[in-house]
C-alpha positions in Angstrom: 71.9 101.5 105.8 72.7 98.3 107.6 74.4 98.5 111.0 76.8 95.5 111.3 78.5 96.0 114.7 81.7 97.5 116.0 84.1 97.2 113.0 84.1 96.8 109.3 87.5 95.7 107.9 87.9 96.2 104.1 90.5 93.7 102.9 91.0 90.0 103.7 94.7 89.9 103.0 96.9 88.8 105.9 96.9 92.3 107.5 93.1 92.5 107.4 92.8 88.9 108.5 95.1 89.5 111.5 93.1 92.6 112.5 89.9 90.5 112.3 91.3 87.8 114.5 92.6 90.3 117.0 89.5 92.3 117.3 87.0 89.4 117.2 88.9 87.6 119.9 88.5 90.8 122.1 84.7 90.4 121.8 84.2 93.1 119.1 81.6 92.5 116.4 83.6 92.3 113.2 82.6 92.2 109.5 85.3 91.6 106.8 84.7 92.6 103.2 86.9 91.7 100.3 86.5 92.2 96.5 88.1 88.8 95.8 89.2 86.1 98.2 91.0 85.5 101.5 94.7 86.0 101.2 94.7 87.4 97.7 96.6 90.4 96.4 100.0 91.0 98.0 99.5 88.2 100.5 99.3 85.6 97.7 102.3 87.2 96.0 104.5 87.4 99.1 107.4 85.2 100.2 106.2 84.8 103.7 109.5 85.6 105.3 109.1 86.6 109.0 112.2 88.7 109.6 113.6 91.3 112.0 114.8 94.4 110.2 117.1 96.7 112.1 117.9 99.6 109.8 115.3 101.9 111.3 114.4 101.9 115.0 110.7 102.0 114.3 111.0 99.2 111.7 113.0 97.1 114.2 110.4 97.7 116.9 107.5 96.5 114.8 109.2 93.6 113.1 110.7 92.3 116.4 107.4 92.7 118.2 105.6 91.0 115.3 108.1 88.1 115.2 107.6 87.5 118.9 103.8 87.3 118.2 104.4 84.8 115.4 106.6 82.7 117.7 103.8 82.7 120.3 101.3 81.7 117.7 103.4 79.0 116.1 102.0 76.0 118.1 98.4 77.0 117.0 99.0 77.2 113.3 97.8 74.3 111.2 100.2 72.3 109.2 99.2 73.9 105.9 100.5 77.3 107.1 104.0 75.7 106.8 105.6 77.7 109.6 109.3 76.7 109.4 112.2 78.1 111.5 114.7 78.2 108.6 116.4 81.3 109.9 118.0 84.0 107.7 121.5 84.0 106.2 122.5 87.4 105.2 125.3 86.9 102.6 128.3 89.2 102.4 129.8 89.3 98.9 133.0 91.2 99.9 134.9 92.6 102.8 132.8 95.8 102.8 129.6 93.8 103.2 131.2 91.5 105.8 131.9 94.7 107.8 128.2 95.6 107.4 127.3 92.1 108.6 129.4 92.7 111.7 127.7 96.0 112.4 124.3 94.4 111.8 125.1 91.6 114.3 126.2 94.1 116.9 123.0 96.1 116.4 120.8 93.1 116.7 122.5 91.7 119.8 122.2 95.1 121.5 118.5 94.8 121.1 118.3 91.2 122.2 118.4 89.4 118.9 121.0 86.7 118.4 123.0 86.6 115.2 126.1 84.5 114.3 128.8 85.9 112.1 130.3 83.4 109.5 133.6 83.7 107.7 134.1 82.5 104.2 134.8 78.9 105.1 131.8 78.7 107.6 129.5 80.2 105.0 130.5 77.6 102.4 129.9 74.9 105.0 126.5 76.3 105.9 125.3 76.5 102.3 127.0 74.3 99.9 125.3 75.7 96.8 126.6 79.3 97.3 129.3 80.3 94.8 133.0 80.3 95.9 134.6 83.6 96.8 131.9 85.1 99.0 133.3 86.8 102.1 131.0 85.4 104.8 127.6 86.1 106.3 125.4 86.5 109.3 122.9 83.9 110.4 119.8 85.0 112.3 118.3 81.8 113.5 115.1 83.4 115.0 113.7 84.3 111.6 111.2 81.9 110.0 108.9 81.3 107.0 105.1 80.9 106.7 102.8 80.2 103.8 100.8 83.5 103.7 97.5 82.5 102.0 96.9 79.7 104.4 97.9 81.8 107.4 95.4 84.5 106.3 92.7 81.9 105.9 93.3 80.4 109.4 93.2 83.9 110.9 89.8 84.6 109.2 88.5 81.2 110.5 89.6 82.1 114.0 87.8 85.5 113.7 84.7 83.7 112.5 85.0 81.3 115.4 84.6 84.4 117.6 81.6 85.6 115.6 83.1 87.6 112.7 81.2 87.8 109.5 82.9 87.5 106.1 81.8 88.8 102.7 84.0 87.7 99.8 83.6 88.7 96.1 82.1 91.9 97.5 83.5 95.2 96.1 83.6 98.3 98.2 83.2 101.4 96.1 83.7 104.0 98.8 84.1 104.4 102.6 84.3 106.9 105.3 84.6 106.8 109.1 81.1 105.5 109.6 80.3 103.1 106.7 81.3 101.4 103.5 79.4 101.5 100.3 79.2 98.2 98.4 78.9 97.9 94.6 75.4 96.6 94.8 74.2 99.7 96.7 74.3 98.3 100.2 75.8 100.5 102.8 77.3 98.8 106.0 77.8 101.0 109.0 79.9 100.3 112.1 81.6 102.1 114.9 85.0 102.0 113.1 86.1 101.3 109.6 89.5 99.8 108.8 91.1 100.2 105.3 93.4 97.2 105.0 93.5 97.1 101.2 97.3 97.4 100.7 98.3 99.1 97.5 94.7 99.8 96.6 94.1 101.8 99.8 94.4 105.2 98.2 91.6 104.4 95.8 89.2 104.1 98.8 90.9 106.9 100.8 92.0 109.6 98.4 95.0 111.6 99.6 96.8 108.6 101.1 100.5 108.8 100.3 100.5 105.2 99.1 102.5 104.2 96.0 102.3 100.7 94.5 105.6 98.9 93.9 105.5 95.9 91.6 107.5 92.7 92.3 108.2 89.4 90.5 108.6 86.0 92.0 109.5 82.6 90.6 109.2 79.1 92.2 110.9 75.9 91.2 110.0 72.3 91.2 110.8 70.3 94.4 114.5 70.0 95.3 114.6 69.2 99.0 117.8 70.2 100.8 119.1 72.4 98.0 119.5 75.2 100.6 118.8 75.3 104.3 118.2 79.0 105.1 116.4 82.0 103.7 119.3 83.5 101.7 119.5 87.3 101.2 122.3 89.5 100.0 123.3 92.2 102.5 122.3 94.9 100.0 118.7 93.8 100.0 117.4 96.4 102.5 119.1 99.2 100.6 117.4 98.0 97.4 114.1 97.5 99.1 114.0 101.0 100.6 115.7 102.7 97.7 113.9 105.2 95.4 115.2 103.7 92.1 112.5 103.1 89.6 113.7 99.5 89.1 115.9 97.2 91.2 116.6 93.5 91.9 118.2 91.7 94.8 119.2 88.1 95.7 116.6 86.6 97.9 115.9 82.8 97.8 113.7 80.9 100.2 113.5 77.1 100.8 109.8 76.1 101.0 108.3 73.4 103.2 107.5 71.5 100.0 111.1 71.4 98.9 110.6 74.1 96.3 112.7 77.2 96.1 111.0 80.6 96.0 113.1 83.1 94.1 113.0 86.9 94.5 113.1 89.7 94.4 112.4 92.7 92.1 110.9 96.1 92.7 109.4 98.5 90.2 107.7 101.9 90.7 105.2 103.4 88.3 104.1 100.2 86.7 100.4 99.5 86.5 100.3 96.2 84.6 100.5 93.0 86.6 101.9 91.1 83.6 105.2 89.2 83.8 108.0 91.3 82.3 110.7 89.2 80.7 113.4 91.8 81.2 113.0 92.4 84.9 112.4 88.6 85.5 115.6 87.8 83.6 117.6 90.3 85.8 116.1 88.9 89.0 117.0 85.3 88.1 120.5 86.3 86.9 121.0 88.0 90.3 120.0 84.7 92.0 122.3 82.7 89.6 125.2 84.9 90.6 125.0 83.7 94.2 123.6 80.2 93.6 125.0 79.0 90.2 123.2 75.6 90.6 119.8 77.3 90.3 120.4 77.3 86.6 119.9 73.5 86.5 116.5 73.7 88.3 113.1 73.9 86.7 111.0 77.0 87.4 107.3 75.9 87.4 105.6 79.3 87.9 106.2 83.0 87.9 103.9 85.7 89.1 103.7 89.4 90.2 102.2 91.4 93.0 102.0 95.0 94.2 103.4 96.2 97.5 102.1 99.3 99.3 104.8 101.8 100.0 104.9 105.1 101.9 107.2 108.1 101.6 109.1 107.3 104.8 109.0 103.5 104.4 106.9 103.0 107.5 103.4 101.6 107.5 100.2 103.5 108.2 98.7 102.0 111.4 95.9 103.9 113.2 93.3 106.6 112.7 93.2 108.8 109.6 92.6 112.3 111.0 90.7 113.5 107.9 87.9 111.0 108.5 87.1 110.3 112.2 86.3 106.7 112.7 88.5 105.5 109.8 91.6 103.5 110.6 94.4 102.5 108.3 96.4 99.3 108.2 98.4 99.5 105.1 101.7 100.7 103.6 103.9 97.7 104.8 105.9 97.4 101.5 107.5 94.0 101.6 107.0 93.4 105.4 103.2 92.9 105.5 103.5 89.2 106.4 106.0 89.8 109.1 104.2 92.8 110.6 100.6 91.6 110.2 100.3 90.5 113.8 102.0 93.6 115.3 99.8 95.8 113.1 96.7 94.0 114.4 97.8 94.3 118.0 98.4 98.1 117.6 95.0 98.6 115.9 93.3 96.6 118.7 95.0 98.7 121.4 94.0 101.9 119.7 90.4 100.9 119.2 90.2 99.7 122.8 92.0 102.7 124.2 94.8 100.9 126.0 98.6 101.0 126.1 100.6 99.2 123.5 103.6 97.0 124.0 105.5 99.2 121.6 105.0 102.9 120.9 102.4 103.4 118.1 103.4 107.0 117.3 106.0 106.1 114.5 103.2 104.4 112.5 100.3 106.8 113.0 99.1 108.2 109.6 98.9 111.7 111.0 102.7 112.0 110.6 102.4 112.2 106.9 99.7 114.9 106.7 100.9 118.5 106.1 102.2 119.7 109.4 102.3 116.2 110.8 105.2 115.3 113.0 107.5 112.6 111.7 108.5 110.6 114.8 
């Protein structure tokens, strides 16, 4: 057995990378292990939307805290991370959704987040490509976009600058609270082990209530100025947190390159990562319903990824009681990019036994064990 220091992090996606940066910058001796590359998996498949979600108090706390950390970090990010303050425009298709936008605006403002309501005319002026007849919307200018694979790479580089060690193309076959077993027979031991492997976390930690949820994305050729905001239908969160086996929602993002990233779909109980023509067609049709001009644009690539979901739609951040020394940083569903920095901060606070800026209890894995308390 080889002792490698204070912490071994399994997973070099953006959550694992953020944990590595946070812990190494605190002076801990960190080793990161990944079966593939930096920023692979769900990180490479994500949209990179840094957004505050207000439907659940715990979700709001973590997304808002994380967004603040992203804002603090923005000046340090290199250009290829493509951090852009596009803001989010939540689109209301009818009067019922416009009323929901008003409620959402009030809820955000009560928590210190500014949002501006738009009527139908203002919406049309804000985004010329949206179809006529929409009821209005809500602009949240504090939201932003980042390119996740490059952000993860930079975080790993920052961790390495503080002494972290990185092992890529290195498969972990098992782990406990004291060590990880590599495929070549090597065992690495440390004071703490962090499972940050996303949808694959339950393979290494049997019994985790993690369920993989497949998603499709498409990206166009370059059309600068086609849209100005991240555009999302107001029913998106309902679809994202719903239990339906299959769903799609309108979610289109302008990229720094001038391309348009088109989402989103969600499927439970699908193991293959192959593109599925039927669900992709439904996802694109949903986007065309809101942005008819998309039909004229060339899609240059489509791909899929798997999000890690939990039964209560909250991530697992903290110690796993069944294996002392093992920490979890997984279960973020579609918010892993947004909440990566907040997750890393909470993990660092727990490992260093200090107070956190937000309560960590709603995300502790113990809540989902039999008899655990759901905060």
